[in-house]
N, C-alpha and C positions, 0 to 999 in steps of 0.2 A: 298873608294867607292864614296864619294861625288865628284862632278864635278863642277869646277869653270868656269863660262862662262861670260866674260866681267864684272867681279866683282860680279856676282850673283851666288848663290850656288844652285845646284841641290843635295838634300840629297840622292836621289836615281838616278841611271844612266839610267832612262827610259824616252824616248820621246814618245808621242802619235802622230801618224801621222795624217796629215790633210786629211780629207775626205769630198769631196763635191759631190753633192750639199746638204748642210744642214745636213750632218751626224755628223760632228764635229763642233759644234758652241760653245756658251758660257757655256752651262751646262756641257758638256763633258770636254772641255778644263779647265774650272775652277776646276772641281773635281779632275782631274789629277794633276794640279798644287798644289792643297791643300794637296795632299799626298806627295809632295816633288819632283815631276817630272816636265816635260815640257808638258803642254797641248796646243794643236794647233787648232786654228780656220781656217777652209778653207774659203778663200775669194771668191771662185767660186760661183757666183749667190747667195750670202748669203742673199740677200734681197727678195728671191723668195716668201716669205710669207707676204711681205708688201702689204697693200691694193692698192697701186698705181704701183705695179711692172709691170703690163702689159703696162701701159701708160708711165712710167718713170723708166725703169729698172736700169739705171746708178745711178740715184739719190737714188732709193730704196736700192740698194746694198751698197752704201757708208754710208748712214744713218744707215742701219742695222749693218754694220761692226763696226762702231764707238761704237754703243750701246753694241754690243756683246763683244768687247774688254774690255769695262769698267765693264760689268757684270762679265766677267770671272775673271778679276783682283780682284773684290770685293769678289767673291767666293773663290779665292786663299788665301785671308787674309795674303798677304805678304809672303806666302810660295811658293817654286818652281818658275816656270816661265810660263808666258803666251805668246805664239807665234802665228803668222799667217803663213799660207802657201799660197803664192801668185804665181800663175803660169805665167811665162813669156808669154805664148801663149795667154793670155786673153787680150782683148782690154783695160780693166780697170786696167792693171797691175800696172802702175806707180801711178795712183790715189788711188788704194787700199793700196799700200805700204804707201803713204803719210798719208792717213786717219788713218791707224792702228798706225803709229808712233805718230801722234798727239793725239790719244786716249790713248797712254801710253803703248803700247805693249812692251814686254821685248825682243822679237826676231822676225826676219823675215826670214823664210825659203823659198827658191825660186828654182823652178825646171820647168820642161816642157818647156825647152829652156835654153839658156845660159844667166844667169843674169849678163851680163857684166856691165850694168849701175846701178846696185843696190846701190853701194856706193854713186853715184852722186844723186840718188833720196833721199837716207837717209840724205845726207848733206843739203837738203832743209829744214829738220826739225832738226836743230843742237841740240836742247834741249833734244832730245829723248835719245841718247846714247844706243839705242837698238843693240843687237847682230845681225850680218848678217851672213847667212849661205846658201851656194848653195847645191842643191841635185845633186850628181854626180853618174855615173855608171862605172867609170874607173879612173885609175891613170892619164891617159892622160887628161881627162876632168878636174880633180882636178888641175893639173899643169897649164892648159890653163887659168882657172879662176884666179888662184893665180898670174900668170904672168900679166894678164890684170889689175887686181886690184892693184898689186904692181907698175906697170909702170904708170898707169893713176891716181891712187888715194893714192898711198903710204900707202896701208893697205892690209891686207890679211883677209880671213874669220875668224870669231870668233869661228866657229866650222863647221864641214862638215857632211852631211848625205850621206852615201854611200848606195844607193839603188840597190840591186841585182835583177836578172831577175825573181825571184819568187814573187815579190811584186804584190799588187793589183793596179788597176787603170792604168794610163798611164805609160809606161815603156821606159827606155832609151836604149832599146835593140830591135833588129828586131823580127818579129813574129817567125822566124825560131830559133833564139837564145832563145826566151822565151819558146818555145815548147821543145827545147833540154834541157833546164835547168830543166823543169818539169820531164824529163826522166832521169835526173842525168848525162847529157852528155855535160855540159858546165862547165866553170871554177867555182869552189866553191867560196862561199862568202869569205872564208879565203884567197884565192889567190887574189881576188879583193882588199881585205883589205890591204894585203901586198903591192900591187902596189900603192894604194892611200897613205899609210904611207910613202913610198919611195918618192912619188911625193911631199909630203908636207915637207919633211925633210929639204931641203935647205931654205924654207921660215920660218920654225920654227927657224932655226939657225939665219937667217938674222934679224928677229924681236924679237928674244930671248924670245919667249913665246910658249906655247903649242897651238896646233890647234886640239881640241878633234874631234875624228871621231866616229860617231854613225852608226852602221850597221843596215840595214833595208832590208825587202824583204825576207821572208822565215825564219826569226828568230822566230820560233814557241813557244819557251819557255825560261825560265830562264837558263836552262842548256846550251842551244846554246848561249845565251848571255854571259854566263861565259866563254865558250870556245873562243868566239871572243875577250872578254876582256883580256884573257890570251895571245892573239896574238897581243894586242896593241890597241884594240878599247876602247873608253871611256865608252861605253854603247850601248844600242840598241833602235831602234824605233819599236813600235808595233802599228798596226792599226786595222786590222780585228777583233782581239779578243776584242777590246774595243767597238765594235758595240754591242756585247752581254752583255751590262751593262744597268742598269736602267737609268743611267745619260746620255747615248748616246742620241743625239738630234733627231735621226731618229724616225719614227713612230713605234709603236709596230708591225704593219704588216711587215714593212721592217725587223725588227729584227727576226721575225718568219721565213721569207724567208731565211735569212742567217743561222739561227739555224737548219733549215731543209735541208740545202744544203749538197750534198755528193761530194766527190772528182771528180766523173765522170761528175758532173754538171758544172764544171769549164772549161772555154775555153779562147782562145785568140781571141779578136775582133779587127777590124780595126776602130779606132775612127775617127770622122770627123776632129779631131785636126791634123791628119796625122800620129799619132803614134799608135803602137799596144797597147792594154790594156788587162788586165786580168779581166774577169767578169763571171757571171753565164750565162748559155745558156737559156735565157728567150725567150718568144714568140717574142719579138722585134728583138732579134738577129737572130732568125730563119727566120723571115720575110725578114730581110735585106739579109741574105744568099740566100734566094730563089728569091730575086729581086721583092718582092711584097709589100714592105713597102711603104705606101703612101708618096707622095712628101711633102716636107716641105711647110707649108702654110704661115708661118711667121718667119722672122729671126730678132733677136735682135742684131746681130753682136757682140756676146760675145767673139768670138775667132778670132784671127788674121788670121790663115790659113784656115778658114772655110767660106763657102758660100752657100747660099740657093740653087743655081743651081747645085752645085757639091756634096754637102754633102748627104750621104745616109739617114740621119735622123738628127733631131735637138738634139744635145747632152744635152743642158740645159733642154729642155723639157723632155727628157728621164730620166735624173738624178732627176729632180723634181718629176716625176711620181714614180720613185723608192723610194725616201725618204718618199713618202706618202703611199708606200706599194702596188702600182699598178703593179702587176706581169705581166699583159698583155703588158703594154707599157713602163715599166721601164728598165733602164740600171743599173744593180746591180754589181758594181765593187767589187772585193774581192781578197784577197791574195791566193796563191797556197795551203795554209793549212786551208782554210775556212771550209773544211769538218770535221775538228777536233774540231770546236767550236760548242758545242751542249747544253750548259747550260747558262741561263741568271743569271748574278750576279751583283755585284756593282763594281765601279771603285776601291774602296779600296780592295775588295776581289781579284780582278784581279791582282792588284799590289802586294798584299801579296803573292799570288800564284806564281807570277813570281820570287819574291825575295826568297821565300822558295825553288823554283827549283834552283835558283842561288846558294844558300847556300849548297844545297844537292850535287851540282856538284863540290864543292871545293875538 
C-alpha cells in the first residue's frame, strides 16, 4: 500500500488536492502529511492575508509561500510529503516553484496548462531534489509531457495526477464534457486511467522505474480508490472532503457553505482563466450569467490569459471573498460530490474513514 516517490515514502496512498485561494495552506497540508499522505499547498494568491498584499501582491505571495512550506514541513514532522500545486496559468508560476523548492517542499504538482518547462525551473534549485508531477486529463496529455521532458531534460515525471471531469475548480475538459460526465455520459475514470497507464508504459520501460498515477476528480470514497488501485492506480487524490475538516485553512463560514451545499447547487462556470470550472451557484455566478456583475475595478495581473477589460470578474478577488465566507461575492469551487460532504471532522478522521472504506472494499 505504501508508495515510494523519489525516495520518499507515503505510508498511505492519499494525496490532498491543492485548493486556492487560501483553502489549502500550511495547516491542512501539514496535517495530511503528518498522517502519512501528501498534503498540498496551493500557491494561488497564497499571500492574500499579508498586510501589504494590496500594494505588493507578488512579494506578499512569495513571502507567504516560503513560510507556509516551512510550517507545513514542521507540522509533518518528517512523515508523509508536503507539496505545492502551482498553476501554469499564473503569472508567478516560475517564481512560485522556485520559492517552494528553496523552502524545502517535497513535491511540485503543476496543472492548469502544460508544465513543459517545470524541469528547467526545478534545475535552478539543484539542492532541492523535489518530485515533479503534472496534472493530466488524458493519456494523450501524459504522453506529450513525457515526450517533452524526455527529449529536453532527460527525465520523466516522478508521479502523475490524473484528474477526471468530475473534479472541482478548473477542469481540463470542455463545459459540455464536464456536464456530460455529471450525467454519467462520458468516459469513466477507469477508462482514462487505462489510457494514461498505456501512455506511460514506454517511459517506465525506458527509465526502468515506476511512474505512480493518482486518480482524482469524482473519487468520493475509499471504495472507489480501491477499485482504481485494482486497475493500476497508485492511490487517489481527494480535495473537497478535506474542506470539511478542522485543520482546513478556510474560514468557518466557507466550511458551512460547503457543508450546506446540495447536489443541485453545483454548476459549471466559465473562469476568467479561459477554462471551465465546477463551483457552487453563488450570487456572483448568477450576476455573471445575467450580465449584471460590476466591471473589474483593479487588476493585479495574477493570470496570464486574463485581463481587466475582458474578464467577467476578478477571479482572485472572488476566491478571496469565498475563503472568507462571503457568499454574495465569492467563487466557491467544489467537486461533483460536494453535496455528500455534510459533517465537519478532523484530517485524521477523514483519512481513517477513507482507509476503512478502502479495506471494506477488498
